[in-house]
Each structure stands twice: as C-alpha cells, then as structure tokens.
All heavy atoms as an XYZ file, in Angstrom:
638
protein
N     110.379     57.438     50.172
C     110.168     58.226     51.382
C     108.833     57.826     52.001
O     107.828     57.719     51.329
C     110.170     59.714     51.014
C     110.051     60.591     52.203
C     110.216     62.049     51.799
O     111.216     62.382     51.159
O     109.312     62.811     52.127
N     108.840     57.619     53.292
C     107.653     57.160     54.003
C     106.785     58.349     54.389
O     107.280     59.382     54.813
C     108.094     56.393     55.246
C     106.957     55.759     55.990
C     107.485     54.957     57.178
O     108.643     55.079     57.543
N     106.635     54.159     57.748
N     105.446     58.165     54.204
C     104.523     59.220     54.613
C     104.444     59.242     56.134
O     104.323     58.211     56.769
C     103.116     58.967     54.065
C     103.040     59.218     52.569
O     103.836     60.010     52.073
O     102.154     58.611     51.922
N     104.538     60.397     56.695
C     104.400     60.502     58.144
C     103.412     61.617     58.450
O     103.413     62.659     57.807
C     105.742     60.774     58.815
O     106.265     61.997     58.375
N     102.556     61.367     59.405
C     101.547     62.341     59.793
C     102.007     63.047     61.053
O     102.611     62.450     61.937
C     100.220     61.639     60.042
N     101.671     64.320     61.103
C     101.984     65.070     62.318
C     100.952     64.720     63.387
O      99.887     64.160     63.110
C     101.945     66.579     62.039
O     100.608     66.989     61.806
N     101.255     65.045     64.627
C     100.338     64.787     65.730
C      99.001     65.486     65.486
O      97.939     64.918     65.727
C     100.959     65.243     67.052
C     100.110     65.026     68.302
C      99.793     63.538     68.478
C     100.819     65.548     69.528
N      99.058     66.693     64.981
C      97.834     67.446     64.692
C      96.954     66.750     63.677
O      95.728     66.750     63.782
N      97.553     66.136     62.689
C      96.786     65.409     61.681
C      96.153     64.148     62.268
O      95.073     63.742     61.867
C      97.677     65.044     60.501
C      98.128     66.249     59.698
C      99.197     65.901     58.670
O      99.997     64.979     58.917
O      99.218     66.570     57.633
N      96.823     63.523     63.204
C      96.298     62.320     63.822
C      95.143     62.617     64.774
O      94.185     61.857     64.876
C      97.401     61.573     64.580
C      98.514     60.989     63.712
C      99.622     60.434     64.597
C      97.971     59.920     62.787
N      95.254     63.713     65.467
C      94.222     64.085     66.435
C      92.975     64.582     65.711
O      91.866     64.296     66.096
C      94.746     65.158     67.421
C      95.839     64.548     68.297
C      93.612     65.709     68.275
C      96.530     65.537     69.189
N      93.148     65.320     64.670
C      92.017     65.832     63.910
C      91.609     67.220     64.350
O      92.133     67.777     65.310
N      90.660     67.758     63.614
C      90.146     69.097     63.890
C      88.982     69.028     64.874
O      88.376     67.989     65.086
C      89.663     69.755     62.597
C      90.811     70.102     61.663
O      91.917     70.364     62.167
O      90.598     70.113     60.439
N      88.678     70.172     65.422
C      87.535     70.275     66.320
C      86.261     70.097     65.505
O      86.105     70.657     64.429
C      87.534     71.655     66.994
C      86.464     71.814     68.028
C      86.570     73.150     68.749
O      87.672     73.535     69.147
O      85.520     73.789     68.893
N      85.353     69.292     66.011
C      84.073     69.048     65.345
C      83.210     70.296     65.473
O      82.897     70.727     66.587
C      83.392     67.851     65.998
C      82.077     67.480     65.347
O      81.608     68.210     64.453
O      81.527     66.446     65.723
N      82.792     70.899     64.356
C      81.990     72.125     64.434
C      80.629     71.910     65.101
O      80.038     72.840     65.624
C      81.829     72.550     62.977
C      82.139     71.341     62.166
C      83.056     70.486     62.994
N      80.138     70.696     65.118
C      78.850     70.436     65.743
C      78.935     70.139     67.227
O      77.916     70.057     67.907
N      80.153     70.013     67.742
C      80.332     69.649     69.149
C      79.734     70.700     70.084
O      78.987     70.370     71.002
C      81.817     69.444     69.456
C      82.082     69.118     70.903
C      81.835     67.838     71.394
C      82.555     70.082     71.782
C      82.059     67.526     72.724
C      82.779     69.777     73.114
C      82.535     68.513     73.577
O      82.740     68.209     74.892
N      80.056     71.950     69.846
C      79.563     73.019     70.726
C      78.041     73.100     70.687
O      77.397     73.272     71.723
C      80.173     74.365     70.335
C      79.891     75.444     71.356
C      80.689     76.712     71.100
O      81.821     76.635     70.597
O      80.154     77.778     71.423
N      77.453     72.932     69.510
C      75.990     72.951     69.400
C      75.377     71.795     70.177
O      74.339     71.954     70.838
C      75.567     72.900     67.935
N      76.014     70.624     70.125
C      75.500     69.464     70.861
C      75.580     69.698     72.366
O      74.650     69.353     73.105
C      76.278     68.214     70.470
N      76.670     70.289     72.805
C      76.822     70.591     74.236
C      75.764     71.605     74.664
O      75.098     71.431     75.695
C      78.247     71.103     74.548
C      78.334     71.649     75.963
C      79.267     70.000     74.327
N      75.586     72.665     73.862
C      74.575     73.674     74.172
C      73.180     73.045     74.244
O      72.380     73.385     75.123
C      74.579     74.791     73.133
C      75.786     75.700     73.243
O      76.518     75.623     74.262
O      76.015     76.490     72.310
N      72.891     72.141     73.339
C      71.589     71.478     73.322
C      71.360     70.703     74.620
O      70.272     70.757     75.204
C      71.504     70.539     72.114
C      70.194     69.864     71.981
N      69.955     68.609     72.484
C      69.033     70.283     71.434
C      68.705     68.278     72.243
N      68.119     69.265     71.596
N      72.371     70.008     75.082
C      72.235     69.232     76.317
C      72.096     70.138     77.538
O      71.322     69.837     78.458
C      73.407     68.264     76.485
C      73.360     67.111     75.515
C      72.055     66.332     75.592
O      71.631     65.943     76.702
O      71.441     66.134     74.530
N      72.829     71.245     77.554
C      72.700     72.207     78.658
C      71.282     72.771     78.669
O      70.629     72.837     79.718
C      73.749     73.341     78.540
C      73.450     74.457     79.523
C      75.150     72.801     78.751
N      70.794     73.151     77.491
C      69.444     73.710     77.392
C      68.401     72.695     77.831
O      67.456     73.033     78.549
C      69.162     74.175     75.965
C      67.812     74.834     75.722
C      67.635     76.061     76.615
C      67.658     75.201     74.263
N      68.571     71.439     77.441
C      67.624     70.394     77.843
C      67.552     70.317     79.380
O      66.471     70.235     79.952
C      68.055     69.044     77.282
C      67.114     67.907     77.669
C      67.695     66.549     77.328
N      68.143     66.420     75.981
C      67.477     65.783     75.020
N      66.324     65.222     75.302
N      67.975     65.691     73.811
N      68.693     70.361     80.033
C      68.714     70.310     81.490
C      68.057     71.524     82.124
O      67.305     71.396     83.096
N      68.329     72.688     81.556
C      67.744     73.920     82.100
C      66.234     73.941     81.940
O      65.507     74.330     82.864
C      68.364     75.142     81.412
C      69.845     75.393     81.698
C      70.388     76.474     80.776
C      70.058     75.765     83.153
N      65.750     73.523     80.786
C      64.300     73.477     80.570
C      63.674     72.451     81.509
O      62.580     72.677     82.037
C      63.968     73.174     79.089
C      62.493     72.866     78.910
C      64.377     74.348     78.197
N      64.367     71.362     81.751
C      63.861     70.342     82.665
C      63.674     70.851     84.083
O      62.859     70.317     84.834
N      64.407     71.882     84.442
C      64.306     72.462     85.781
C      63.167     73.469     85.907
O      62.830     73.891     87.014
C      65.619     73.146     86.156
C      66.789     72.191     86.292
C      68.114     72.901     86.491
O      68.131     74.156     86.565
O      69.132     72.204     86.565
N      62.575     73.869     84.776
C      61.487     74.848     84.803
C      60.216     74.211     85.344
O      60.005     73.004     85.234
C      61.206     75.377     83.395
C      62.298     76.201     82.724
C      61.881     76.531     81.288
C      62.592     77.470     83.496
N      59.347     75.062     85.871
C      58.035     74.599     86.306
C      57.167     74.270     85.099
O      57.459     74.669     83.968
N      56.093     73.561     85.349
C      55.206     73.134     84.257
C      54.621     74.310     83.488
O      54.510     74.264     82.265
C      54.094     72.232     84.798
C      54.593     70.859     85.226
C      55.338     70.130     84.113
O      54.836     70.092     82.973
O      56.432     69.593     84.389
N      54.208     75.360     84.188
C      53.636     76.523     83.499
C      54.658     77.163     82.571
O      54.346     77.501     81.427
C      53.129     77.568     84.501
C      52.482     78.775     83.800
C      52.085     79.847     84.751
N      53.289     80.472     85.299
C      53.292     81.558     86.031
N      52.165     82.154     86.348
N      54.424     82.063     86.478
N      55.904     77.316     83.033
C      56.944     77.926     82.206
C      57.242     77.063     80.981
O      57.414     77.576     79.873
C      58.216     78.150     83.018
C      58.052     79.255     84.054
O      57.013     79.958     84.038
O      58.963     79.414     84.892
N      57.285     75.739     81.172
C      57.491     74.839     80.030
C      56.348     74.972     79.030
O      56.567     74.991     77.814
C      57.580     73.385     80.493
C      58.841     73.044     81.232
C      58.776     71.592     81.666
C      59.869     71.244     82.636
N      59.743     69.860     83.129
N      55.152     75.061     79.557
C      53.970     75.191     78.688
C      54.023     76.491     77.885
O      53.721     76.510     76.693
C      52.714     75.132     79.547
C      51.439     75.072     78.767
C      50.262     74.821     79.692
N      49.035     74.850     78.907
C      47.856     75.158     79.392
N      47.711     75.415     80.672
N      46.806     75.169     78.613
N      54.410     77.568     78.551
C      54.514     78.865     77.865
C      55.548     78.793     76.745
O      55.291     79.247     75.621
C      54.844     79.992     78.869
C      53.644     80.256     79.775
C      55.278     81.271     78.144
C      53.934     81.172     80.951
N      56.716     78.226     77.028
C      57.745     78.088     75.994
C      57.241     77.247     74.827
O      57.482     77.587     73.659
C      59.009     77.460     76.571
C      59.881     78.317     77.466
C      61.076     77.510     77.955
C      60.336     79.575     76.761
N      56.581     76.175     75.136
C      56.057     75.298     74.088
C      55.050     76.024     73.204
O      55.120     75.947     71.971
C      55.406     74.067     74.729
O      54.816     73.264     73.749
N      54.128     76.722     73.829
C      53.109     77.442     73.053
C      53.738     78.525     72.184
O      53.352     78.707     71.031
C      52.057     78.046     73.986
C      51.121     77.010     74.581
S      49.734     77.738     75.498
C      50.529     78.176     77.045
N      54.719     79.234     72.740
C      55.306     80.359     72.012
C      56.256     79.900     70.908
O      56.178     80.374     69.775
C      56.063     81.283     72.988
C      56.686     82.490     72.332
C      55.597     83.425     71.813
N      56.170     84.502     71.067
C      56.139     84.591     69.732
N      55.533     83.664     69.015
N      56.689     85.597     69.112
N      57.159     78.997     71.220
C      58.237     78.693     70.287
C      58.026     77.423     69.462
O      58.680     77.255     68.435
C      59.570     78.627     71.032
C      59.951     79.952     71.627
C      59.823     80.183     72.981
C      60.387     80.990     70.825
C      60.159     81.414     73.537
C      60.713     82.233     71.360
C      60.592     82.442     72.718
N      57.137     76.544     69.885
C      56.908     75.325     69.112
C      55.553     75.329     68.425
O      55.397     74.736     67.368
C      57.073     74.076     69.995
C      58.484     73.895     70.458
C      58.865     74.285     71.730
C      59.448     73.379     69.611
C      60.178     74.148     72.157
C      60.761     73.235     70.025
C      61.123     73.620     71.297
N      54.584     75.986     69.034
C      53.259     76.077     68.409
C      53.055     77.402     67.694
O      52.049     77.580     67.004
C      52.172     75.886     69.457
C      52.193     74.507     70.094
C      51.054     74.345     71.047
N      51.248     73.151     71.856
C      50.608     72.923     72.981
N      49.725     73.795     73.421
N      50.833     71.826     73.658
N      53.982     78.351     67.903
C      53.903     79.641     67.213
C      52.755     80.523     67.656
O      52.316     81.391     66.901
N      52.277     80.320     68.876
C      51.170     81.127     69.375
C      51.663     82.522     69.762
O      52.799     82.698     70.185
C      50.531     80.444     70.587
C      49.866     79.116     70.248
S      49.293     78.212     71.715
C      47.958     79.268     72.267
N      50.796     83.501     69.599
C      51.135     84.859     70.015
C      51.013     84.964     71.538
O      50.392     84.109     72.186
C      50.186     85.891     69.373
O      48.868     85.693     69.879
C      50.201     85.794     67.852
N      51.556     86.043     72.067
C      51.445     86.265     73.508
C      49.982     86.429     73.922
O      49.571     85.954     74.981
C      52.258     87.486     73.911
C      53.753     87.271     73.767
C      54.564     88.496     74.141
O      54.026     89.524     74.529
N      55.876     88.387     74.017
N      49.197     87.069     73.081
C      47.770     87.239     73.376
C      47.050     85.897     73.418
O      46.225     85.653     74.301
C      47.110     88.154     72.335
O      47.643     89.450     72.425
N      47.376     85.018     72.465
C      46.757     83.688     72.440
C      47.142     82.880     73.670
O      46.304     82.192     74.268
C      47.165     82.936     71.172
C      46.585     83.516     69.898
C      47.190     82.931     68.634
O      48.383     82.514     68.661
O      46.480     82.907     67.617
N      48.408     82.986     74.059
C      48.874     82.284     75.257
C      48.146     82.819     76.484
O      47.682     82.055     77.336
C      50.403     82.417     75.425
C      51.122     81.723     74.263
C      50.855     81.852     76.773
C      52.605     82.045     74.180
N      48.030     84.143     76.561
C      47.323     84.766     77.681
C      45.884     84.302     77.779
O      45.396     83.999     78.871
N      45.208     84.221     76.641
C      43.819     83.740     76.636
C      43.753     82.309     77.147
O      42.870     81.953     77.930
C      43.241     83.808     75.223
C      42.931     85.203     74.750
C      42.458     85.240     73.305
O      41.943     84.218     72.799
O      42.611     86.301     72.681
N      44.675     81.479     76.693
C      44.691     80.064     77.090
C      44.946     79.920     78.590
O      44.376     79.056     79.237
C      45.771     79.351     76.289
C      45.929     77.880     76.514
C      44.885     76.977     75.858
N      44.717     77.153     74.442
C      45.339     76.468     73.494
N      46.210     75.549     73.836
N      45.085     76.694     72.231
N      45.825     80.786     79.141
C      46.202     80.677     80.556
C      45.363     81.551     81.481
O      45.508     81.477     82.705
C      47.680     81.024     80.735
C      48.682     80.134     80.018
C      50.098     80.632     80.257
C      48.542     78.688     80.455
N      44.542     82.418     80.893
C      43.720     83.302     81.710
C      44.492     84.455     82.321
O      44.180     84.916     83.420
N      45.529     84.919     81.603
C      46.326     86.066     82.056
C      46.462     87.050     80.888
O      46.146     86.720     79.749
C      47.717     85.635     82.584
C      48.529     84.904     81.501
C      47.563     84.764     83.829
C      49.938     84.501     81.924
N      46.947     88.238     81.183
C      47.067     89.256     80.138
C      48.284     89.015     79.243
O      49.219     88.297     79.627
C      47.189     90.650     80.776
O      48.465     90.803     81.378
N      48.251     89.633     78.084
C      49.383     89.559     77.152
C      50.634     90.125     77.809
O      51.725     89.605     77.634
C      49.045     90.305     75.858
C      50.192     90.382     74.864
C      51.118     91.575     75.102
O      50.687     92.637     75.514
N      52.390     91.384     74.843
N      50.484     91.188     78.587
C      51.628     91.812     79.258
C      52.242     90.850     80.266
O      53.472     90.752     80.373
C      51.208     93.107     79.962
C      52.372     93.834     80.626
S      53.734     94.266     79.501
C      52.969     95.538     78.539
N      51.425     90.107     80.982
C      51.955     89.115     81.922
C      52.717     88.015     81.184
O      53.779     87.580     81.631
C      50.820     88.497     82.747
C      50.242     89.440     83.781
C      49.011     88.860     84.441
O      48.013     88.576     83.776
N      49.076     88.683     85.749
N      52.182     87.605     80.042
C      52.868     86.591     79.233
C      54.220     87.126     78.781
O      55.238     86.433     78.871
C      52.022     86.152     78.016
C      52.813     85.241     77.096
C      50.732     85.485     78.471
N      54.250     88.369     78.332
C      55.499     88.989     77.892
C      56.530     88.994     79.011
O      57.699     88.631     78.798
C      55.230     90.419     77.422
O      56.436     91.065     77.077
N      56.107     89.381     80.198
C      57.020     89.414     81.351
C      57.516     88.013     81.713
O      58.691     87.825     82.037
C      56.338     90.051     82.550
C      56.129     91.534     82.388
C      55.463     92.142     83.590
N      55.208     93.552     83.368
C      54.087     94.170     83.692
N      53.111     93.508     84.298
N      53.925     95.447     83.449
N      56.610     87.040     81.659
C      56.990     85.659     81.971
C      58.005     85.121     80.964
O      58.996     84.488     81.338
C      55.761     84.762     82.021
C      54.863     84.948     83.243
C      53.533     84.227     83.042
C      55.561     84.459     84.497
N      57.767     85.377     79.679
C      58.706     84.913     78.653
C      60.074     85.562     78.845
O      61.103     84.882     78.763
C      58.148     85.178     77.238
C      56.959     84.253     76.956
C      59.235     84.986     76.174
C      56.220     84.545     75.663
N      60.085     86.848     79.131
C      61.350     87.550     79.376
C      62.084     86.922     80.557
O      63.288     86.671     80.499
C      61.087     89.050     79.633
O      60.493     89.611     78.451
C      62.376     89.789     79.953
N      61.353     86.644     81.627
C      61.944     86.042     82.824
C      62.466     84.629     82.541
O      63.572     84.262     82.951
C      60.906     86.005     83.946
C      61.426     85.471     85.268
C      60.312     85.376     86.290
C      59.927     83.923     86.325
N      58.826     83.537     87.125
N      61.681     83.841     81.838
C      62.077     82.462     81.518
C      63.337     82.457     80.659
O      64.291     81.708     80.928
C      60.932     81.714     80.800
C      59.729     81.548     81.719
C      61.410     80.364     80.283
C      58.438     81.155     80.990
N      63.353     83.288     79.620
C      64.512     83.328     78.730
C      65.761     83.827     79.445
O      66.869     83.333     79.210
C      64.210     84.182     77.494
C      63.139     83.623     76.560
C      62.888     84.592     75.399
C      63.512     82.247     76.052
N      65.600     84.787     80.363
C      66.739     85.272     81.138
C      67.297     84.145     82.017
O      68.522     83.986     82.136
C      66.328     86.468     81.995
N      66.400     83.373     82.613
C      66.838     82.249     83.451
C      67.617     81.219     82.620
O      68.653     80.700     83.055
C      65.626     81.592     84.095
C      65.983     80.441     84.987
C      64.773     79.881     85.695
N      65.140     78.685     86.422
C      64.294     77.886     87.001
N      62.998     78.158     86.952
N      64.699     76.814     87.634
N      67.120     80.929     81.422
C      67.813     79.988     80.555
C      69.174     80.528     80.134
O      70.176     79.803     80.154
C      66.952     79.661     79.328
C      65.649     78.906     79.603
C      64.851     78.753     78.316
C      65.897     77.577     80.275
N      69.233     81.813     79.771
C      70.515     82.427     79.386
C      71.512     82.382     80.532
O      72.688     82.094     80.330
C      70.305     83.883     78.938
C      69.981     84.035     77.475
C      70.139     85.435     76.953
N      69.188     86.452     77.334
C      67.889     86.462     77.073
N      67.314     85.490     76.447
N      67.138     87.476     77.426
N      71.032     82.680     81.744
C      71.902     82.659     82.913
C      72.496     81.265     83.147
O      73.617     81.136     83.652
C      71.164     83.116     84.164
C      70.868     84.604     84.170
O      71.451     85.339     83.331
O      70.036     85.042     84.996
N      71.764     80.258     82.777
C      72.225     78.898     82.949
C      73.415     78.541     82.082
O      74.137     77.588     82.350
N      73.645     79.336     81.050
C      74.808     79.110     80.176
C      76.040     79.848     80.681
O      77.122     79.639     80.170
C      74.496     79.560     78.732
C      73.698     78.556     77.960
C      72.316     78.609     77.952
C      74.335     77.552     77.261
C      71.585     77.676     77.244
C      73.606     76.615     76.552
C      72.232     76.677     76.545
N      75.848     80.736     81.674
C      76.941     81.560     82.161
C      77.814     80.926     83.127
O      78.587     80.143     83.267
C-alpha cells in the first residue's frame, strides 16, 4: 500500500512565530512614525529601565508629564494595531 499525504499534511501547520513576526514589523513601522522625543522617551523607559522621574529630569519636565506622554505614546501604538 502506497503512503499518501492529505492536502493538510502537505500544506503544513500555521507557524506559531508568524503572528509575532508580523506584530514586530507593524510595531517597527509605528515607532518609526513617532517624533524624536517620543522615541527617546520609549527608549529611556523600556530599554534603559529609567523611571518616569529620571526621564523627567533628563528632559526638563515633570514626572506627571512623562506619565501622560507615555500613556499617549502607548495608546497611539496600540491604535496602530487596530
């Protein structure tokens, strides 16, 4: 008896990393559209691990302003996925 594969077996399963790769590329584009200050804030907060107070000191603004800016930036990025 000859082995035969179904169409589903030939096509394969969905790659679990595909959606993450697509999301990464979408995020890269969205971040690229941000202004320099917003990119800098994201970098300081999420890549350098700086607190909002430290970011505020560096930029010459209050911690509350940094908090509002981060909220606004993240909302803009989230909206870009919608």
